[in-house]
N, C-alpha and C positions, 0 to 999 in steps of 0.2 A: 404404660398400663396403669390403670386405677381399679383394682379389684373392688367389686361392689360390696364386699362383706366388711364387717367391722374388723380392724386388725387385732391380733393378740395383744394382750397388756403389756408384753415385754418387747414389742417391736414398734418401730416408728412407721407411721403410715406413709407410704410414698406419695409425694406431692409434686414432684419435679416435672419438668418438660424435657428432659434429655434422655429418657428411656428410649428403647428401640423396639417398641411394640409389645403386644401381648406375648408373654413367656409360656413355653411349654413346660409341663411337668418333667420332661426328659432333659430340660437344659440343666446346667451345673449350678452349684452354690459356691459362690466366691467367699474366700476367707483371707483376711490379711492381718499381719502383725508386724511390728517393728523388727522382729527376729524369729526366734525359735519357739519362744514360749507358748505362742498360739496353737502349736501343735498338740498341746494338752486338750484344748478345745476341739481340734480336728478329730483327735482319737475318740472322744466321747460321741462325736457326731457319727463316726465311723460305726460305733457299736449300736447307737440307737437308730440310725438311718442307713442300714447296709445296702439299699438299692440306690443311693443318691451318688451323683458324680460330683466330687469335690475338687476345687481349684484352690490351692494355698499359695499366697505370695508372702514371702518373709523379706522385708526391706532391710536385709542385713547390711547393705552398703551405707545406710544412715542410722543404724542402731547405735546407741538407744535414743528414743524418743523423749525420755524423761527429763533430759537437760536441755531440750530445745524449746523455743518460744512457741506459744500457742499458735501464732500465725504460721510458723514453719510446720508444725505438725498438721495443721489444717491443709497446707499445701500438699504435703506427703500423702495424707489420707485421701485427697482429691486425685492425685496422680495414681495412686495405688488402685482406686475404685475404677478409674478410667481404663486401666489395663484390664481389670477383671470383667467390666461391662463389655469390652471389646471381644471377650471370650463367650458372650452371649449368656451371661448368668441370669438366673431367675431371682436371685436373693443374694444379699451381702451380709456377711458376719464380721463385724469389727471385733477381732480377738486380741485387742490391744487396750488396756486400760487407759492409757494416756490418751490415745486417739478417740476412744469412746467418750472420754471426759470432755474433749474440746471440739470434736468434729461430727458427732453423730447426727445432730439436727441438721447440720449443713448438708451432709450427704443425703439425708432422707428428702431434703428439699430439692436437691440437685438432680437426683436420680429417681426414675419411676419404677423402683423395685422395693420390696420390703428390706429394711435394714434393721439388724439386731446387733447390740453391743453386749459387752460382758458385765457391765455394772449393774444395770437395772434388775436383770434376773437374779443375780446374787443377792442384792438388797431385798428384793421381794421374798426370796426363800428365807432370809434371815428373820423378817418381821413375822412370817408365818411361824417360824420354828421357836423363837424366844418365848419363854414363859415369864421371866422377871423383867422383860423390856430393858435389859442391859446387853448391849451388843458391841462387840469389838471388830475392828477392821484392821488388817495388816496388808501392807503393800509396799511398793517402791517409794522413794522420796517424792517423785513426780506425781504420782497417784494420790498419795496422802495429802501432800501440799495443795493439790487442785481442790480438795474438799468434795469430790464428785460423789463418792459414797455416802458421806455425811448428808449431802443435799438430797441424794435419792432415798435415803433411809427416812429423812425428815418428811419428805412428800408422802411417804406411806404411813408414817406414824410420828406425829410431831412431839409425842411424849417419851420417846425413846432416850435413854441415856447411851451415848455413844462415845466409845473410847477407841482412839487410833494409834497406830504405831508403824512407823517406817522401818523395814527389815531388809535394807539393801544387800546384804551379804547372802541372803538366801538365793539370789539369783545365780551368782557364780558357783555356789555349792550345788545347785540342781544341775547346772550345765556341766560341771566336773563329774557328776555322779556321786558326790559325797552327801547322800541323803539319809544315811542310817549308820553313822559312825560316831565316835566321841566329839569330833569337831562339829559335826551338824547338831548334836545334842547340847553341847556347851554354847553354841551360838544361839540356838533357839531358847535355851534358858536365860540368856542375858537379854534377849529382845522381849521375851514374853512374861517374865515374872511379874512384872508391875501389872500387865493385863490380867493375869490370873487373880492377883490380889483385889482387883477392881470389882470382882463379883459378877462378871459377865457370864451368861449361860450359853452365848452364841458368838462364834468367831468366824468372820468372813475372810476367807483367803483371796485377798483382792489383787492377785498377780497370777498370771497364767503359769508361772514357773512353780508356784508353791504347792499345787497338788502332788509334785514329786516328793515333798517333804511332809506330807500330811500324817504320816505314821509318827515321826519325831515330834511334830507340832502337837499332836494328839496326847502322846505321852507326857509332854511337858504341861500341858493344859489341864490334863486329868479327865476322868470320865464324866464329870459334871458339865463339861463345856462341849457343845455340839458344833462341829465345823461345817462350814458351808463352802463347797467346792465350786467356784465360779464357772470352772470348765463344764462340770456336769449340769448346772443350772442353766447354762447358756445353750447348750445342746438341746435340753428340754425345751427351751423357749424357741428354738429353731424348728422343732418338730410341731410345737403348737402352732407356729406361725405358718408352716407349710400346709397343715391341715385346714387352717382358718381360710387360707387364700385358695385352696384346692390344687395345690402345686406339688404335693408329695408324689414321688415316684414309688409305686407300690410293687413292682416286679423288676426282675432283671439284676444283673451283677453290677454294683457300683464300681466306680473307678476314682482313683486319687492322683492328681498330679501337683508337682512342686515347682515353684519358680522363686528365684532369689535375685537380689541386685548386687551381689558380691560373689567372690568365688565360692562354689558350693560345698567344697570338701567338709568344712567344719559343720556346716549346717547339716549335711547328711548324717554325719557321725552323731551329733547331739540329738537330732530329731529321731534317729533310731533308737537312742537311749530313752528318750521321752515316751516314744510310742511302744516300746518293748518288741520291736519288730524291725527288720532291716528296711531302710529307705533305698531304694535302688538308685534313684538318680534325682537331680534338681537341675533345671534349666535356668541359666543365668540370663537375665535381661539388662539392657542398658538404660541407664538413668542419666 
């Protein structure tokens, strides 16, 4: 499929040869992440797009991606996308910062469906939001080391002052549900004090786990710093892309299905915590 209209600014134009023909608006949207963090993106998509069928793949058997080579992550991303494309999806969402940083363009070239990642929507929102052109980005070690957010922000405004900080302990805190206690507050203070003193007025939450810690991060940074939730901005970019391509499903009840590449019990538990509702089941697939 090669939709004739210009793609949304946050989506990669489909250019590949391996699509399976014109997609119907009734087809599903595929979402993948290295684990459970992308469920925050999924939740925002459910809120914004209640009629859509969503298919989530958590590559829990190879989690995390942040300590893997770029070649390995690209291979994982390709395999994940092939699985979702076999489900007949009309669009792909890469809800993993590491995979979006190294594999997004490859996926857009290889598959003839629109592809949206989590990095560009957050960067675009940060540029729109900042008033003093001082922007901070927090993420995992892999995401910060990749420089993907800095590159995306610079493409949009080369005159920005950009401050980055890896906050690896935020991930286990989110997964354990320790998002609003003394441990979370102390950890956030240790990570974020230097960013607060830098004078930024906008902070990008550059990991899909971090929206769970939004309240404690906001308290540490103070009211003068606006937070950019990459899950929320990605969901908005998905909606924009569906409208632009004429692929939005506008009626009927949406459905969500979950697949994982390792035993599903922990995923079900943590995903339910992230979504604020019970996840009934997840199907394990072999890798």
